[in-house]
NUTORKE-205751 format. One record per atom (N, C-alpha, C): atom name; x, y, z. Coordinates in pm, 1 decimal, m for minus. Layout:
N
   atom         xx         yy         zz
     CA          X          Y          Z
...
//
This chain:
79
   atom         xx         yy         zz
      N   m10836.9     7228.1     5307.8
     CA   m10938.3     7153.9     5232.7
      C   m10870.9     7071.5     5123.4
      N   m10921.8     6953.3     5100.6
     CA   m10866.1     6863.5     4999.6
      C   m10920.1     6903.6     4863.2
      N   m10831.3     6940.9     4772.5
     CA   m10871.0     6991.0     4640.0
      C   m10871.0     6882.2     4532.2
      N   m10838.6     6758.1     4570.1
     CA   m10835.6     6651.8     4469.6
      C   m10974.4     6626.7     4414.0
      N   m10977.3     6593.9     4287.7
     CA   m11105.6     6559.2     4223.7
      C   m11137.5     6414.8     4257.9
      N   m11256.7     6391.3     4298.4
     CA   m11300.1     6257.9     4334.3
      C   m11400.0     6210.4     4230.5
      N   m11370.6     6096.5     4172.8
     CA   m11460.6     6038.6     4074.5
      C   m11579.5     5976.6     4147.2
      N   m11700.0     6004.9     4101.5
     CA   m11816.3     5946.0     4168.7
      C   m11814.6     5794.0     4156.8
      N   m11849.5     5728.0     4264.2
     CA   m11851.8     5581.5     4263.7
      C   m11978.6     5532.3     4194.3
      N   m11963.0     5432.1     4113.5
     CA   m12076.7     5370.9     4045.1
      C   m12116.6     5245.6     4121.0
      N   m12244.6     5218.1     4120.8
     CA   m12292.2     5095.7     4182.4
      C   m12237.1     4975.8     4107.7
      N   m12207.1     4873.1     4181.2
     CA   m12159.2     4749.5     4121.4
      C   m12261.8     4640.6     4145.3
      N   m12271.3     4552.0     4048.4
     CA   m12365.0     4440.9     4058.0
      C   m12286.0     4311.7     4045.4
      N   m12319.1     4215.9     4128.4
     CA   m12250.6     4087.8     4122.7
      C   m12348.3     3974.7     4097.4
      N   m12299.5     3871.6     4029.8
     CA   m12381.4     3753.7     4007.4
      C   m12290.3     3633.2     3988.6
      N   m12342.3     3518.4     4030.4
     CA   m12267.1     3393.2     4015.9
      C   m12302.1     3332.6     3880.5
      N   m12199.7     3291.6     3807.9
     CA   m12219.6     3229.9     3677.2
      C   m12243.3     3080.1     3692.8
      N   m12283.3     3015.7     3585.5
     CA   m12317.7     2873.8     3590.5
      C   m12198.7     2785.1     3626.0
      N   m12076.2     2831.3     3603.5
     CA   m11959.0     2750.7     3639.2
      C   m11910.7     2778.4     3781.5
      N   m11983.6     2860.9     3856.5
     CA   m11948.7     2889.6     3994.8
      C   m11865.8     3015.1     4013.0
      N   m11810.4     3069.8     3904.7
     CA   m11735.0     3193.5     3916.7
      C   m11831.0     3310.3     3938.4
      N   m11777.2     3423.8     3980.8
     CA   m11858.3     3541.3     4012.5
      C   m11812.5     3657.4     3925.7
      N   m11907.1     3729.5     3866.6
     CA   m11873.7     3847.6     3787.6
      C   m11932.9     3970.7     3856.3
      N   m11850.0     4073.6     3871.1
     CA   m11890.9     4201.3     3927.7
      C   m11886.3     4303.3     3814.7
      N   m11996.9     4373.7     3790.9
     CA   m12003.2     4469.8     3680.9
      C   m12037.4     4608.8     3730.2
      N   m11986.2     4710.2     3659.0
     CA   m12021.0     4850.0     3681.3
      C   m12085.0     4903.0     3553.7
      N   m12185.6     4988.7     3568.4
     CA   m12261.2     5038.9     3454.1
      C   m12246.7     5189.9     3440.2
      N   m12260.2     5239.8     3316.5
     CA   m12262.1     5384.5     3295.4
      C   m12404.8     5435.9     3314.8
      N   m12426.2     5564.5     3291.4
     CA   m12558.0     5625.2     3312.1
      C   m12664.3     5570.4     3217.6
      N   m12622.9     5511.7     3105.3
     CA   m12717.3     5456.1     3008.5
      C   m12744.1     5307.7     3032.3
      N   m12684.2     5249.4     3136.0
     CA   m12706.7     5109.7     3167.9
      C   m12612.7     5012.3     3100.4
      N   m12518.3     5062.9     3021.4
     CA   m12421.8     4973.8     2956.3
      C   m12312.3     4936.1     3055.3
      N   m12264.5     4814.3     3043.3
     CA   m12155.6     4769.4     3129.7
      C   m12026.5     4834.4     3083.2
      N   m11956.0     4896.9     3177.1
     CA   m11830.9     4963.9     3143.4
      C   m11709.9     4895.0     3204.6
      N   m11731.9     4806.4     3302.8
     CA   m11621.6     4737.3     3367.4
      C   m11673.8     4606.0     3422.3
      N   m11600.0     4498.6     3403.0
     CA   m11639.6     4367.4     3454.4
      C   m11516.3     4294.8     3506.3
      N   m11531.0     4236.0     3622.8
     CA   m11424.4     4154.7     3682.2
      C   m11484.7     4019.5     3714.3
      N   m11419.4     3912.7     3668.3
     CA   m11466.0     3777.0     3698.0
      C   m11368.2     3711.6     3794.4
      N   m11421.6     3661.6     3906.0
     CA   m11342.7     3597.9     4011.5
      C   m11367.4     3448.0     4013.1
      N   m11274.4     3374.6     4074.8
     CA   m11297.3     3231.9     4095.3
      C   m11405.1     3212.6     4201.4
      N   m11439.8     3088.2     4231.1
     CA   m11548.5     3059.6     4323.8
      C   m11525.9     3118.0     4462.4
      N   m11401.3     3125.7     4505.9
     CA   m11370.4     3178.1     4639.3
      C   m11365.2     3330.6     4642.2
      N   m11368.7     3391.6     4526.1
     CA   m11356.5     3537.0     4509.1
      C   m11221.2     3589.9     4556.8
      N   m11120.9     3504.2     4557.2
     CA   m10986.4     3545.3     4596.9
      C   m10899.0     3578.3     4476.7
      N   m10921.7     3512.2     4364.2
     CA   m10836.7     3530.2     4246.9
      C   m10916.7     3588.5     4130.8
      N   m10860.0     3690.1     4065.6
     CA   m10922.0     3749.7     3947.6
      C   m10887.8     3662.7     3827.4
      N   m10990.1     3617.7     3756.5
     CA   m10970.9     3536.3     3637.5
      C   m10970.2     3619.7     3510.1
      N   m11045.8     3730.3     3511.6
     CA   m11061.2     3811.3     3391.1
      C   m11105.8     3951.0     3431.9
      N   m11051.2     4051.8     3365.1
     CA   m11095.9     4189.3     3387.6
      C   m11110.7     4257.0     3252.3
      N   m11229.5     4311.0     3226.7
     CA   m11259.6     4373.2     3098.3
      C   m11313.1     4514.2     3119.7
      N   m11285.8     4602.0     3023.8
     CA   m11337.6     4738.2     3029.6
      C   m11400.5     4775.4     2896.1
      N   m11490.3     4871.9     2899.5
     CA   m11548.4     4930.4     2779.1
      C   m11624.1     4831.0     2694.3
      N   m11597.4     4835.3     2564.1
     CA   m11670.7     4751.5     2469.0
      C   m11650.0     4602.5     2493.7
      N   m11531.9     4564.5     2539.5
     CA   m11507.0     4422.5     2566.8
      C   m11594.7     4373.1     2681.8
      N   m11611.2     4454.2     2786.0
     CA   m11697.5     4417.3     2898.4
      C   m11842.7     4410.1     2854.5
      N   m11886.3     4506.9     2776.1
     CA   m12024.9     4509.0     2727.0
      C   m12051.0     4388.3     2636.7
      N   m11954.8     4354.4     2551.5
     CA   m11972.7     4240.8     2460.6
      C   m11979.9     4109.2     2537.7
      N   m11900.8     4094.7     2641.6
     CA   m11897.0     3969.4     2716.4
      C   m12014.2     3953.3     2811.7
      N   m12057.7     4062.3     2876.5
     CA   m12156.6     4050.6     2983.0
      C   m12275.5     4144.5     2970.3
      N   m12278.9     4232.2     2869.8
     CA   m12378.8     4337.3     2866.4
      C   m12512.9     4303.9     2807.6
      N   m12520.3     4217.2     2712.5
     CA   m12647.4     4196.4     2643.2
      C   m12722.3     4075.5     2697.0
      N   m12697.7     4039.6     2819.8
     CA   m12762.4     3923.1     2879.6
      C   m12880.7     3969.0     2961.9
      N   m12996.0     3911.2     2941.5
     CA   m13114.0     3950.3     3016.7
      C   m13130.9     3874.6     3145.9
      N   m13069.4     3759.7     3158.3
     CA   m13088.6     3674.1     3274.1
      C   m12990.9     3710.5     3385.1
      N   m13030.8     3685.1     3507.4
     CA   m12940.8     3706.7     3620.7
      C   m12832.8     3600.0     3625.1
      N   m12865.0     3477.6     3583.7
     CA   m12765.0     3372.3     3581.1
      C   m12729.0     3346.1     3436.5
      N   m12602.4     3362.3     3404.3
     CA   m12558.5     3347.4     3266.1
      C   m12450.3     3242.0     3257.6
      N   m12428.6     3193.6     3138.9
     CA   m12321.4     3099.2     3116.3
      C   m12188.6     3171.7     3123.3
      N   m12086.7     3098.2     3161.6
     CA   m11953.2     3154.0     3162.7
      C   m11906.3     3177.2     3021.1
      N   m11819.9     3275.7     3000.9
     CA   m11767.4     3297.3     2866.1
      C   m11692.5     3173.9     2817.8
      N   m11704.6     3144.9     2691.4
     CA   m11637.4     3028.0     2634.6
      C   m11486.8     3048.8     2637.1
      N   m11417.3     2941.1     2661.9
     CA   m11272.2     2947.1     2657.3
      C   m11228.2     2962.7     2512.0
      N   m11120.4     3035.7     2487.1
     CA   m11074.1     3050.0     2348.5
      C   m11048.1     2913.0     2286.1
      N   m11099.1     2894.6     2168.0
     CA   m11079.4     2769.1     2097.1
      C   m11176.9     2659.8     2136.5
      N   m11274.0     2690.6     2222.3
     CA   m11367.7     2588.1     2268.7
      C   m11457.4     2537.7     2156.3
      N   m11479.8     2621.0     2053.8
     CA   m11565.6     2581.3     1943.2
      C   m11492.0     2494.2     1840.7
      N   m11361.1     2491.0     1850.2
     CA   m11282.5     2418.9     1750.6
      C   m11273.3     2271.5     1786.9
      N   m11280.9     2187.6     1687.1
     CA   m11260.5     2045.3     1708.6
      C   m11114.3     2015.2     1681.3
      N   m11055.0     1937.2     1767.3
     CA   m10911.8     1916.1     1748.9
      C   m10877.2     1779.6     1746.1
//
């Protein structure tokens, strides 16, 4: 018999963002996002991977199914 501990799999949810990229999220028992992976349009390349509070801050408090892509660093700055 296999004695290894197996972590229960969490459901993942995916949605396409307004820029065409796709974000896949996993939630904890309280509904908070605990892991998020953002892929390019083809879903072949990972653009961003966040865990814990960073994932919740980036993708957790959005009520809509279609959300804006996260702003690029420095996008608010005028140069």
